[in-house]
N, C-alpha and C positions, 0 to 999 in steps of 0.2 A: 430422492431426497426432496425434490420440489414438491411432491404430492404430500409427503410424510410430514414435513415442517417448512410451509411455504415462507414464513418470516426467517427462518435460520437460512434458507437457501437464498433469499434476497439479501442478507448480510453478506453471504460469501461472495455473491455477484459484486455488490458495492465495494468489498475490499478489493477483489480482482480488478475493477475499474481503476481504482486509486493506484494499484501497483502497476498496471499495464500503462497508464498514462504518465506516471513518473518514474518509469524504470530506470532512465538514465541517472536521474537525480538520486535514486535510492541506492544504485550500484556505487556511485562516487561516495555517498554517505556512509555505506557499509566499508567501503576501503579506508575511509577517514578514522572511523571507529577501530578498525583492525590495526592501522597505524598507531593511534593514539593508546590504544589498549584500554580503552574505556568508553562508555556511553557518550555520544556526542549529539548535538542538537542539529537538524536538518530542516528546511523548510520545502514544502512541495505546493503545487498549485493545485487547487480543487476546482474543477469545471462544473458548472450546474448539468444536471441530467437533462437529456433532451435533444 
């Protein structure tokens, strides 16, 4: 995939970094949404690359 579509691969990697960096927050947010039975708003921290 990296060779066939470098931009798509870069987007997947960037998304994975967001999820990996905020895994605990996202898990807690998902649990809140399940309990509420609807969409909830959650805040994550986004670190600069590098």
